[in-house]
PDB file of N, CA, C and O in Angstrom:
ATOM      1  N   MET A   1      -1.274   5.796 -21.607  1.00  0.00           N
ATOM      2  CA  MET A   1      -1.850   6.580 -20.738  1.00  0.00           C
ATOM      3  C   MET A   1      -1.470   6.569 -19.745  1.00  0.00           C
ATOM      4  O   MET A   1      -1.545   5.526 -19.095  1.00  0.00           O
ATOM      5  N   THR A   2      -0.817   7.890 -19.118  1.00  0.00           N
ATOM      6  CA  THR A   2      -0.363   7.756 -17.535  1.00  0.00           C
ATOM      7  C   THR A   2      -1.415   7.973 -15.951  1.00  0.00           C
ATOM      8  O   THR A   2      -2.064   8.970 -15.637  1.00  0.00           O
ATOM      9  N   ASN A   3      -1.300   6.934 -15.347  1.00  0.00           N
ATOM     10  CA  ASN A   3      -2.269   6.951 -14.161  1.00  0.00           C
ATOM     11  C   ASN A   3      -2.243   8.708 -13.624  1.00  0.00           C
ATOM     12  O   ASN A   3      -1.252   9.422 -13.772  1.00  0.00           O
ATOM     13  N   PRO A   4      -3.264   9.072 -13.130  1.00  0.00           N
ATOM     14  CA  PRO A   4      -3.479  10.192 -12.078  1.00  0.00           C
ATOM     15  C   PRO A   4      -2.472   9.811 -11.320  1.00  0.00           C
ATOM     16  O   PRO A   4      -1.909   8.719 -11.250  1.00  0.00           O
ATOM     17  N   THR A   5      -2.241  11.074 -10.602  1.00  0.00           N
ATOM     18  CA  THR A   5      -1.251  11.561  -9.176  1.00  0.00           C
ATOM     19  C   THR A   5      -1.800  12.126  -8.514  1.00  0.00           C
ATOM     20  O   THR A   5      -2.303  13.139  -9.001  1.00  0.00           O
ATOM     21  N   ILE A   6      -2.106  11.800  -6.730  1.00  0.00           N
ATOM     22  CA  ILE A   6      -2.493  12.584  -6.003  1.00  0.00           C
ATOM     23  C   ILE A   6      -1.297  12.017  -4.985  1.00  0.00           C
ATOM     24  O   ILE A   6      -0.532  11.052  -4.973  1.00  0.00           O
ATOM     25  N   THR A   7      -1.656  13.503  -3.895  1.00  0.00           N
ATOM     26  CA  THR A   7      -0.482  13.756  -2.952  1.00  0.00           C
ATOM     27  C   THR A   7      -1.317  12.986  -1.455  1.00  0.00           C
ATOM     28  O   THR A   7      -2.545  12.914  -1.423  1.00  0.00           O
ATOM     29  N   ILE A   8      -0.588  12.546  -0.487  1.00  0.00           N
ATOM     30  CA  ILE A   8      -1.167  12.021   0.600  1.00  0.00           C
ATOM     31  C   ILE A   8       0.109  12.317   1.405  1.00  0.00           C
ATOM     32  O   ILE A   8       1.230  11.993   1.015  1.00  0.00           O
ATOM     33  N   PRO A   9      -0.163  13.001   2.636  1.00  0.00           N
ATOM     34  CA  PRO A   9       1.155  13.451   3.566  1.00  0.00           C
ATOM     35  C   PRO A   9       0.985  12.439   4.302  1.00  0.00           C
ATOM     36  O   PRO A   9      -0.079  11.996   4.735  1.00  0.00           O
ATOM     37  N   LEU A  10       2.446  11.909   4.518  1.00  0.00           N
ATOM     38  CA  LEU A  10       2.755  11.029   5.667  1.00  0.00           C
ATOM     39  C   LEU A  10       3.763  11.353   6.557  1.00  0.00           C
ATOM     40  O   LEU A  10       4.413  12.397   6.512  1.00  0.00           O
ATOM     41  N   ASP A  11       3.895  10.494   7.337  1.00  0.00           N
ATOM     42  CA  ASP A  11       4.967  11.053   8.290  1.00  0.00           C
ATOM     43  C   ASP A  11       6.598  10.810   7.782  1.00  0.00           C
ATOM     44  O   ASP A  11       6.975   9.838   7.128  1.00  0.00           O
ATOM     45  N   PRO A  12       7.464  11.945   8.252  1.00  0.00           N
ATOM     46  CA  PRO A  12       8.573  11.708   7.793  1.00  0.00           C
ATOM     47  C   PRO A  12       9.311  10.232   7.264  1.00  0.00           C
ATOM     48  O   PRO A  12       9.832   9.928   6.191  1.00  0.00           O
ATOM     49  N   GLN A  13       9.088   9.446   8.592  1.00  0.00           N
ATOM     50  CA  GLN A  13       9.925   8.370   7.825  1.00  0.00           C
ATOM     51  C   GLN A  13       9.573   7.272   7.262  1.00  0.00           C
ATOM     52  O   GLN A  13      10.192   6.346   6.738  1.00  0.00           O
ATOM     53  N   THR A  14       8.027   7.606   7.523  1.00  0.00           N
ATOM     54  CA  THR A  14       6.967   6.696   5.789  1.00  0.00           C
ATOM     55  C   THR A  14       7.585   6.997   4.459  1.00  0.00           C
ATOM     56  O   THR A  14       7.981   6.207   3.602  1.00  0.00           O
ATOM     57  N   ALA A  15       7.585   8.403   4.467  1.00  0.00           N
ATOM     58  CA  ALA A  15       8.103   8.976   3.116  1.00  0.00           C
ATOM     59  C   ALA A  15       9.371   8.640   2.855  1.00  0.00           C
ATOM     60  O   ALA A  15       9.785   8.283   1.752  1.00  0.00           O
ATOM     61  N   GLN A  16      10.040   8.750   3.898  1.00  0.00           N
ATOM     62  CA  GLN A  16      11.993   9.035   3.331  1.00  0.00           C
ATOM     63  C   GLN A  16      11.674   7.423   2.873  1.00  0.00           C
ATOM     64  O   GLN A  16      11.991   7.226   1.700  1.00  0.00           O
ATOM     65  N   MET A  17      11.039   6.085   3.655  1.00  0.00           N
ATOM     66  CA  MET A  17      11.175   4.603   3.316  1.00  0.00           C
ATOM     67  C   MET A  17      10.447   4.663   1.737  1.00  0.00           C
ATOM     68  O   MET A  17      10.895   3.991   0.808  1.00  0.00           O
ATOM     69  N   TYR A  18       9.693   5.242   1.648  1.00  0.00           N
ATOM     70  CA  TYR A  18       8.643   4.970   0.119  1.00  0.00           C
ATOM     71  C   TYR A  18       9.853   5.905  -0.834  1.00  0.00           C
ATOM     72  O   TYR A  18      10.057   5.409  -1.942  1.00  0.00           O
ATOM     73  N   ASN A  19      10.545   7.001  -0.564  1.00  0.00           N
ATOM     74  CA  ASN A  19      11.568   7.230  -1.621  1.00  0.00           C
ATOM     75  C   ASN A  19      12.459   7.116  -2.123  1.00  0.00           C
ATOM     76  O   ASN A  19      12.949   7.516  -3.180  1.00  0.00           O
ATOM     77  N   SER A  20      12.841   6.289  -1.021  1.00  0.00           N
ATOM     78  CA  SER A  20      14.394   5.300  -1.041  1.00  0.00           C
ATOM     79  C   SER A  20      14.230   4.062  -1.519  1.00  0.00           C
ATOM     80  O   SER A  20      15.273   3.443  -1.732  1.00  0.00           O
ATOM     81  N   ALA A  21      12.674   3.236  -1.871  1.00  0.00           N
ATOM     82  CA  ALA A  21      13.136   2.254  -2.470  1.00  0.00           C
ATOM     83  C   ALA A  21      12.594   2.415  -3.949  1.00  0.00           C
ATOM     84  O   ALA A  21      12.058   3.370  -4.511  1.00  0.00           O
ATOM     85  N   SER A  22      12.972   0.959  -4.440  1.00  0.00           N
ATOM     86  CA  SER A  22      13.333   0.667  -5.816  1.00  0.00           C
ATOM     87  C   SER A  22      11.771   0.883  -6.173  1.00  0.00           C
ATOM     88  O   SER A  22      10.755   0.758  -5.490  1.00  0.00           O
ATOM     89  N   ALA A  23      12.057   1.372  -7.929  1.00  0.00           N
ATOM     90  CA  ALA A  23      10.978   1.244  -8.574  1.00  0.00           C
ATOM     91  C   ALA A  23       9.553   0.229  -8.800  1.00  0.00           C
ATOM     92  O   ALA A  23       8.412   0.307  -9.254  1.00  0.00           O
ATOM     93  N   GLU A  24      10.421  -0.695  -8.190  1.00  0.00           N
ATOM     94  CA  GLU A  24       9.839  -2.219  -8.363  1.00  0.00           C
ATOM     95  C   GLU A  24       8.937  -2.290  -6.969  1.00  0.00           C
ATOM     96  O   GLU A  24       7.892  -2.914  -6.784  1.00  0.00           O
ATOM     97  N   GLU A  25       9.684  -1.444  -6.047  1.00  0.00           N
ATOM     98  CA  GLU A  25       8.746  -1.934  -5.187  1.00  0.00           C
ATOM     99  C   GLU A  25       7.634  -0.546  -4.727  1.00  0.00           C
ATOM    100  O   GLU A  25       6.651  -0.791  -4.028  1.00  0.00           O
ATOM    101  N   LYS A  26       7.885   0.683  -5.136  1.00  0.00           N
ATOM    102  CA  LYS A  26       7.199   1.757  -5.189  1.00  0.00           C
ATOM    103  C   LYS A  26       5.904   1.531  -6.216  1.00  0.00           C
ATOM    104  O   LYS A  26       5.056   2.406  -6.391  1.00  0.00           O
ATOM    105  N   CYS A  27       5.873  -0.068  -7.015  1.00  0.00           N
ATOM    106  CA  CYS A  27       4.964  -0.179  -7.849  1.00  0.00           C
ATOM    107  C   CYS A  27       3.815  -1.277  -7.006  1.00  0.00           C
ATOM    108  O   CYS A  27       2.606  -1.493  -7.091  1.00  0.00           O
ATOM    109  N   LYS A  28       4.765  -1.716  -6.311  1.00  0.00           N
ATOM    110  CA  LYS A  28       3.298  -2.724  -5.617  1.00  0.00           C
ATOM    111  C   LYS A  28       3.044  -1.574  -4.025  1.00  0.00           C
ATOM    112  O   LYS A  28       1.884  -1.655  -3.621  1.00  0.00           O
ATOM    113  N   MET A  29       3.718  -0.853  -3.393  1.00  0.00           N
ATOM    114  CA  MET A  29       3.170  -0.546  -2.785  1.00  0.00           C
ATOM    115  C   MET A  29       1.930   0.848  -3.282  1.00  0.00           C
ATOM    116  O   MET A  29       1.037   1.167  -2.497  1.00  0.00           O
ATOM    117  N   GLN A  30       2.069   1.462  -4.511  1.00  0.00           N
ATOM    118  CA  GLN A  30       1.061   1.590  -5.163  1.00  0.00           C
ATOM    119  C   GLN A  30       0.057   0.985  -5.498  1.00  0.00           C
ATOM    120  O   GLN A  30      -1.097   1.413  -5.466  1.00  0.00           O
ATOM    121  N   ALA A  31       0.493  -0.246  -5.908  1.00  0.00           N
ATOM    122  CA  ALA A  31      -1.018  -0.830  -5.844  1.00  0.00           C
ATOM    123  C   ALA A  31      -1.889  -1.554  -4.735  1.00  0.00           C
ATOM    124  O   ALA A  31      -3.072  -1.896  -4.719  1.00  0.00           O
ATOM    125  N   ILE A  32      -0.689  -1.676  -3.665  1.00  0.00           N
ATOM    126  CA  ILE A  32      -1.438  -1.479  -2.527  1.00  0.00           C
ATOM    127  C   ILE A  32      -2.689  -0.609  -2.282  1.00  0.00           C
ATOM    128  O   ILE A  32      -3.912  -0.727  -2.199  1.00  0.00           O
ATOM    129  N   LEU A  33      -1.734   0.314  -2.215  1.00  0.00           N
ATOM    130  CA  LEU A  33      -2.384   1.616  -1.842  1.00  0.00           C
ATOM    131  C   LEU A  33      -4.003   1.659  -2.759  1.00  0.00           C
ATOM    132  O   LEU A  33      -5.157   1.503  -2.360  1.00  0.00           O
ATOM    133  N   GLY A  34      -3.677   1.821  -3.536  1.00  0.00           N
ATOM    134  CA  GLY A  34      -4.707   1.759  -4.901  1.00  0.00           C
ATOM    135  C   GLY A  34      -6.119   0.753  -4.551  1.00  0.00           C
ATOM    136  O   GLY A  34      -7.261   0.924  -4.978  1.00  0.00           O
ATOM    137  N   LEU A  35      -5.766  -0.016  -3.902  1.00  0.00           N
ATOM    138  CA  LEU A  35      -6.759  -1.192  -3.857  1.00  0.00           C
ATOM    139  C   LEU A  35      -7.526  -0.888  -2.488  1.00  0.00           C
ATOM    140  O   LEU A  35      -8.751  -0.771  -2.510  1.00  0.00           O
ATOM    141  N   TRP A  36      -6.851  -0.769  -1.367  1.00  0.00           N
ATOM    142  CA  TRP A  36      -7.105  -0.170  -0.313  1.00  0.00           C
ATOM    143  C   TRP A  36      -8.262   0.932  -0.458  1.00  0.00           C
ATOM    144  O   TRP A  36      -9.454   0.662  -0.310  1.00  0.00           O
ATOM    145  N   LEU A  37      -7.741   2.263  -0.779  1.00  0.00           N
ATOM    146  CA  LEU A  37      -8.495   3.198  -0.962  1.00  0.00           C
ATOM    147  C   LEU A  37      -9.815   3.220  -1.991  1.00  0.00           C
ATOM    148  O   LEU A  37     -10.810   3.735  -1.483  1.00  0.00           O
ATOM    149  N   ARG A  38      -9.954   2.789  -3.216  1.00  0.00           N
ATOM    150  CA  ARG A  38     -10.530   1.769  -4.055  1.00  0.00           C
ATOM    151  C   ARG A  38     -11.885   1.298  -2.936  1.00  0.00           C
ATOM    152  O   ARG A  38     -12.935   1.925  -2.800  1.00  0.00           O
ATOM    153  N   GLU A  39     -11.567   0.268  -2.360  1.00  0.00           N
ATOM    154  CA  GLU A  39     -12.801  -0.447  -1.659  1.00  0.00           C
ATOM    155  C   GLU A  39     -12.890   0.276  -0.361  1.00  0.00           C
ATOM    156  O   GLU A  39     -13.891  -0.073   0.265  1.00  0.00           O
ATOM    157  N   PHE A  40     -12.042   1.325   0.351  1.00  0.00           N
ATOM    158  CA  PHE A  40     -12.692   1.938   1.514  1.00  0.00           C
ATOM    159  C   PHE A  40     -13.222   3.310   0.847  1.00  0.00           C
ATOM    160  O   PHE A  40     -14.181   3.596   1.564  1.00  0.00           O
ATOM    161  N   LEU A  41     -13.149   3.979   0.185  1.00  0.00           N
ATOM    162  CA  LEU A  41     -13.724   4.945  -0.296  1.00  0.00           C
ATOM    163  C   LEU A  41     -15.428   4.488  -1.359  1.00  0.00           C
ATOM    164  O   LEU A  41     -16.422   5.167  -1.615  1.00  0.00           O
ATOM    165  N   ALA A  42     -15.088   3.216  -1.671  1.00  0.00           N
ATOM    166  CA  ALA A  42     -16.595   2.678  -2.616  1.00  0.00           C
ATOM    167  C   ALA A  42     -17.619   2.733  -1.201  1.00  0.00           C
ATOM    168  O   ALA A  42     -18.756   3.179  -1.356  1.00  0.00           O
ATOM    169  N   GLY A  43     -17.259   2.351  -0.071  1.00  0.00           N
ATOM    170  CA  GLY A  43     -18.106   2.656   1.392  1.00  0.00           C
ATOM    171  C   GLY A  43     -18.659   0.951   1.466  1.00  0.00           C
ATOM    172  O   GLY A  43     -19.800   0.758   1.886  1.00  0.00           O
ATOM    173  N   GLU A  44     -17.834  -0.199   1.060  1.00  0.00           N
ATOM    174  CA  GLU A  44     -18.021  -1.317   1.502  1.00  0.00           C
ATOM    175  C   GLU A  44     -18.512  -1.551   2.964  1.00  0.00           C
ATOM    176  O   GLU A  44     -17.952  -0.903   3.848  1.00  0.00           O
ATOM    177  N   GLN A  45     -19.551  -2.456   3.312  1.00  0.00           N
ATOM    178  CA  GLN A  45     -19.674  -2.142   4.997  1.00  0.00           C
ATOM    179  C   GLN A  45     -19.309  -3.130   5.348  1.00  0.00           C
ATOM    180  O   GLN A  45     -20.040  -3.853   6.025  1.00  0.00           O
ATOM    181  N   ARG A  46     -17.478  -3.656   4.844  1.00  0.00           N
ATOM    182  CA  ARG A  46     -17.250  -5.024   5.429  1.00  0.00           C
ATOM    183  C   ARG A  46     -15.686  -4.516   6.143  1.00  0.00           C
ATOM    184  O   ARG A  46     -14.879  -3.713   5.675  1.00  0.00           O
ATOM    185  N   PRO A  47     -15.591  -5.489   7.736  1.00  0.00           N
ATOM    186  CA  PRO A  47     -15.251  -4.809   8.564  1.00  0.00           C
ATOM    187  C   PRO A  47     -13.620  -4.343   7.923  1.00  0.00           C
ATOM    188  O   PRO A  47     -13.190  -5.045   7.007  1.00  0.00           O
ATOM    189  N   VAL A  48     -12.950  -3.441   8.303  1.00  0.00           N
ATOM    190  CA  VAL A  48     -11.499  -3.158   8.308  1.00  0.00           C
ATOM    191  C   VAL A  48     -10.732  -4.094   7.784  1.00  0.00           C
ATOM    192  O   VAL A  48     -10.241  -4.047   6.656  1.00  0.00           O
ATOM    193  N   GLN A  49     -10.553  -5.320   8.897  1.00  0.00           N
ATOM    194  CA  GLN A  49     -10.113  -5.855   8.846  1.00  0.00           C
ATOM    195  C   GLN A  49     -10.206  -7.272   7.830  1.00  0.00           C
ATOM    196  O   GLN A  49      -9.330  -8.117   7.641  1.00  0.00           O
ATOM    197  N   GLN A  50     -11.120  -7.223   7.455  1.00  0.00           N
ATOM    198  CA  GLN A  50     -11.630  -8.184   6.269  1.00  0.00           C
ATOM    199  C   GLN A  50     -10.705  -7.428   5.012  1.00  0.00           C
ATOM    200  O   GLN A  50     -10.086  -8.071   4.164  1.00  0.00           O
ATOM    201  N   ILE A  51     -10.744  -6.185   5.074  1.00  0.00           N
ATOM    202  CA  ILE A  51     -10.225  -5.565   4.327  1.00  0.00           C
ATOM    203  C   ILE A  51      -8.865  -5.451   3.385  1.00  0.00           C
ATOM    204  O   ILE A  51      -8.603  -5.588   2.190  1.00  0.00           O
ATOM    205  N   LEU A  52      -8.089  -5.097   4.706  1.00  0.00           N
ATOM    206  CA  LEU A  52      -6.777  -5.781   5.468  1.00  0.00           C
ATOM    207  C   LEU A  52      -6.306  -6.879   4.398  1.00  0.00           C
ATOM    208  O   LEU A  52      -5.646  -6.891   3.359  1.00  0.00           O
ATOM    209  N   ASP A  53      -7.083  -7.910   5.304  1.00  0.00           N
ATOM    210  CA  ASP A  53      -6.636  -9.236   4.714  1.00  0.00           C
ATOM    211  C   ASP A  53      -6.554  -9.286   3.398  1.00  0.00           C
ATOM    212  O   ASP A  53      -5.559  -9.768   2.857  1.00  0.00           O
ATOM    213  N   GLU A  54      -7.814  -8.688   2.552  1.00  0.00           N
ATOM    214  CA  GLU A  54      -7.581  -9.362   1.112  1.00  0.00           C
ATOM    215  C   GLU A  54      -6.790  -8.020   0.619  1.00  0.00           C
ATOM    216  O   GLU A  54      -6.401  -8.079  -0.548  1.00  0.00           O
ATOM    217  N   ALA A  55      -6.504  -6.864   1.307  1.00  0.00           N
ATOM    218  CA  ALA A  55      -5.517  -6.797   0.511  1.00  0.00           C
ATOM    219  C   ALA A  55      -3.839  -7.335   0.663  1.00  0.00           C
ATOM    220  O   ALA A  55      -2.986  -7.435  -0.219  1.00  0.00           O
ATOM    221  N   GLY A  56      -3.787  -7.506   1.522  1.00  0.00           N
ATOM    222  CA  GLY A  56      -2.778  -8.381   1.994  1.00  0.00           C
ATOM    223  C   GLY A  56      -2.607  -9.693   1.068  1.00  0.00           C
ATOM    224  O   GLY A  56      -1.515  -9.883   0.532  1.00  0.00           O
ATOM    225  N   ARG A  57      -3.310 -10.292   0.938  1.00  0.00           N
ATOM    226  CA  ARG A  57      -3.193 -11.443  -0.055  1.00  0.00           C
ATOM    227  C   ARG A  57      -2.740 -11.035  -1.051  1.00  0.00           C
ATOM    228  O   ARG A  57      -1.615 -11.328  -1.457  1.00  0.00           O
ATOM    229  N   LYS A  58      -3.710 -10.124  -1.742  1.00  0.00           N
ATOM    230  CA  LYS A  58      -3.161  -9.461  -3.178  1.00  0.00           C
ATOM    231  C   LYS A  58      -2.034  -9.219  -3.121  1.00  0.00           C
ATOM    232  O   LYS A  58      -1.212  -9.481  -3.999  1.00  0.00           O
ATOM    233  N   ALA A  59      -1.804  -8.636  -1.992  1.00  0.00           N
ATOM    234  CA  ALA A  59      -0.350  -7.823  -2.480  1.00  0.00           C
ATOM    235  C   ALA A  59       1.080  -8.981  -2.225  1.00  0.00           C
ATOM    236  O   ALA A  59       2.159  -8.741  -2.768  1.00  0.00           O
ATOM    237  N   GLN A  60       0.913  -9.983  -1.504  1.00  0.00           N
ATOM    238  CA  GLN A  60       1.301 -11.431  -1.512  1.00  0.00           C
ATOM    239  C   GLN A  60       1.297 -11.842  -2.751  1.00  0.00           C
ATOM    240  O   GLN A  60       2.356 -12.293  -3.188  1.00  0.00           O
ATOM    241  N   ALA A  61       0.132 -11.791  -3.614  1.00  0.00           N
ATOM    242  CA  ALA A  61       0.600 -12.803  -4.899  1.00  0.00           C
ATOM    243  C   ALA A  61       1.073 -11.781  -6.055  1.00  0.00           C
ATOM    244  O   ALA A  61       1.506 -12.142  -7.149  1.00  0.00           O
ATOM    245  N   ARG A  62       0.922 -10.487  -5.645  1.00  0.00           N
ATOM    246  CA  ARG A  62       2.381  -9.611  -6.571  1.00  0.00           C
ATOM    247  C   ARG A  62       3.149  -9.267  -6.137  1.00  0.00           C
ATOM    248  O   ARG A  62       3.585  -8.151  -6.420  1.00  0.00           O
ATOM    249  N   GLY A  63       3.742 -10.104  -5.169  1.00  0.00           N
ATOM    250  CA  GLY A  63       5.292  -9.879  -4.805  1.00  0.00           C
ATOM    251  C   GLY A  63       5.969  -9.287  -3.599  1.00  0.00           C
ATOM    252  O   GLY A  63       7.176  -9.288  -3.357  1.00  0.00           O
ATOM    253  N   LEU A  64       4.985  -8.779  -2.882  1.00  0.00           N
ATOM    254  CA  LEU A  64       5.265  -8.387  -1.819  1.00  0.00           C
ATOM    255  C   LEU A  64       5.345  -9.576  -0.581  1.00  0.00           C
ATOM    256  O   LEU A  64       4.653 -10.539  -0.251  1.00  0.00           O
ATOM    257  N   THR A  65       6.651  -8.900  -0.078  1.00  0.00           N
ATOM    258  CA  THR A  65       7.499  -9.805   0.904  1.00  0.00           C
ATOM    259  C   THR A  65       6.833  -9.421   2.447  1.00  0.00           C
ATOM    260  O   THR A  65       6.356  -8.350   2.822  1.00  0.00           O
ATOM    261  N   PRO A  66       7.017 -10.935   3.316  1.00  0.00           N
ATOM    262  CA  PRO A  66       6.575 -10.210   4.586  1.00  0.00           C
ATOM    263  C   PRO A  66       7.772  -9.255   5.163  1.00  0.00           C
ATOM    264  O   PRO A  66       7.554  -8.365   5.985  1.00  0.00           O
ATOM    265  N   GLU A  67       8.964  -9.531   4.670  1.00  0.00           N
ATOM    266  CA  GLU A  67      10.183  -8.646   4.862  1.00  0.00           C
ATOM    267  C   GLU A  67       9.562  -7.324   4.737  1.00  0.00           C
ATOM    268  O   GLU A  67       9.275  -6.554   5.654  1.00  0.00           O
ATOM    269  N   MET A  68       9.379  -7.151   3.351  1.00  0.00           N
ATOM    270  CA  MET A  68       9.101  -6.121   3.273  1.00  0.00           C
ATOM    271  C   MET A  68       7.820  -5.342   3.596  1.00  0.00           C
ATOM    272  O   MET A  68       7.646  -4.247   3.060  1.00  0.00           O
ATOM    273  N   LEU A  69       7.005  -5.798   4.360  1.00  0.00           N
ATOM    274  CA  LEU A  69       5.409  -5.247   5.240  1.00  0.00           C
ATOM    275  C   LEU A  69       6.186  -5.029   6.402  1.00  0.00           C
ATOM    276  O   LEU A  69       5.985  -3.974   7.003  1.00  0.00           O
ATOM    277  N   GLU A  70       7.015  -5.800   6.830  1.00  0.00           N
ATOM    278  CA  GLU A  70       7.152  -5.579   8.848  1.00  0.00           C
ATOM    279  C   GLU A  70       8.684  -4.179   8.358  1.00  0.00           C
ATOM    280  O   GLU A  70       9.042  -3.504   9.323  1.00  0.00           O
ATOM    281  N   SER A  71       9.289  -3.930   7.224  1.00  0.00           N
ATOM    282  CA  SER A  71       9.704  -3.034   7.359  1.00  0.00           C
ATOM    283  C   SER A  71       8.798  -1.607   6.913  1.00  0.00           C
ATOM    284  O   SER A  71       9.105  -0.519   7.401  1.00  0.00           O
ATOM    285  N   LEU A  72       7.774  -1.733   6.037  1.00  0.00           N
ATOM    286  CA  LEU A  72       7.103  -0.566   6.247  1.00  0.00           C
ATOM    287  C   LEU A  72       5.661  -0.343   7.212  1.00  0.00           C
ATOM    288  O   LEU A  72       4.862   0.575   7.021  1.00  0.00           O
ATOM    289  N   LEU A  73       5.552  -1.224   8.104  1.00  0.00           N
ATOM    290  CA  LEU A  73       5.071  -1.226   9.011  1.00  0.00           C
ATOM    291  C   LEU A  73       5.845  -0.373  10.279  1.00  0.00           C
ATOM    292  O   LEU A  73       5.448   0.651  10.833  1.00  0.00           O
ATOM    293  N   LYS A  74       6.963  -1.078  10.513  1.00  0.00           N
ATOM    294  CA  LYS A  74       8.074  -0.498  11.265  1.00  0.00           C
ATOM    295  C   LYS A  74       8.259   1.086  11.162  1.00  0.00           C
ATOM    296  O   LYS A  74       8.551   1.831  12.098  1.00  0.00           O
ATOM    297  N   ALA A  75       8.021   1.464   9.781  1.00  0.00           N
ATOM    298  CA  ALA A  75       8.089   3.228   9.791  1.00  0.00           C
ATOM    299  C   ALA A  75       7.079   3.819  10.230  1.00  0.00           C
ATOM    300  O   ALA A  75       7.039   5.049  10.274  1.00  0.00           O
ATOM    301  N   MET A  76       6.268   3.194  10.557  1.00  0.00           N
ATOM    302  CA  MET A  76       4.623   3.977  10.759  1.00  0.00           C
ATOM    303  C   MET A  76       4.608   4.275  12.078  1.00  0.00           C
ATOM    304  O   MET A  76       3.626   4.826  12.575  1.00  0.00           O
TER     305      MET A  76
END
């Protein structure tokens, strides 16, 4: 079964970085975004920083390196 696809507008630099990422890196980014969106849209009343910290821990556990994260953040 295939996962549904959504479209999210991004700034050109971020979109270019995503499009040039490897399949493995794209999977990791999709997992991070999915976790963040799920928690955000669920209406949890936790502080944003707490949600981001948790998403960061989960992303790191799934193989996202600090270098990859820094590269993504610089693109924003």
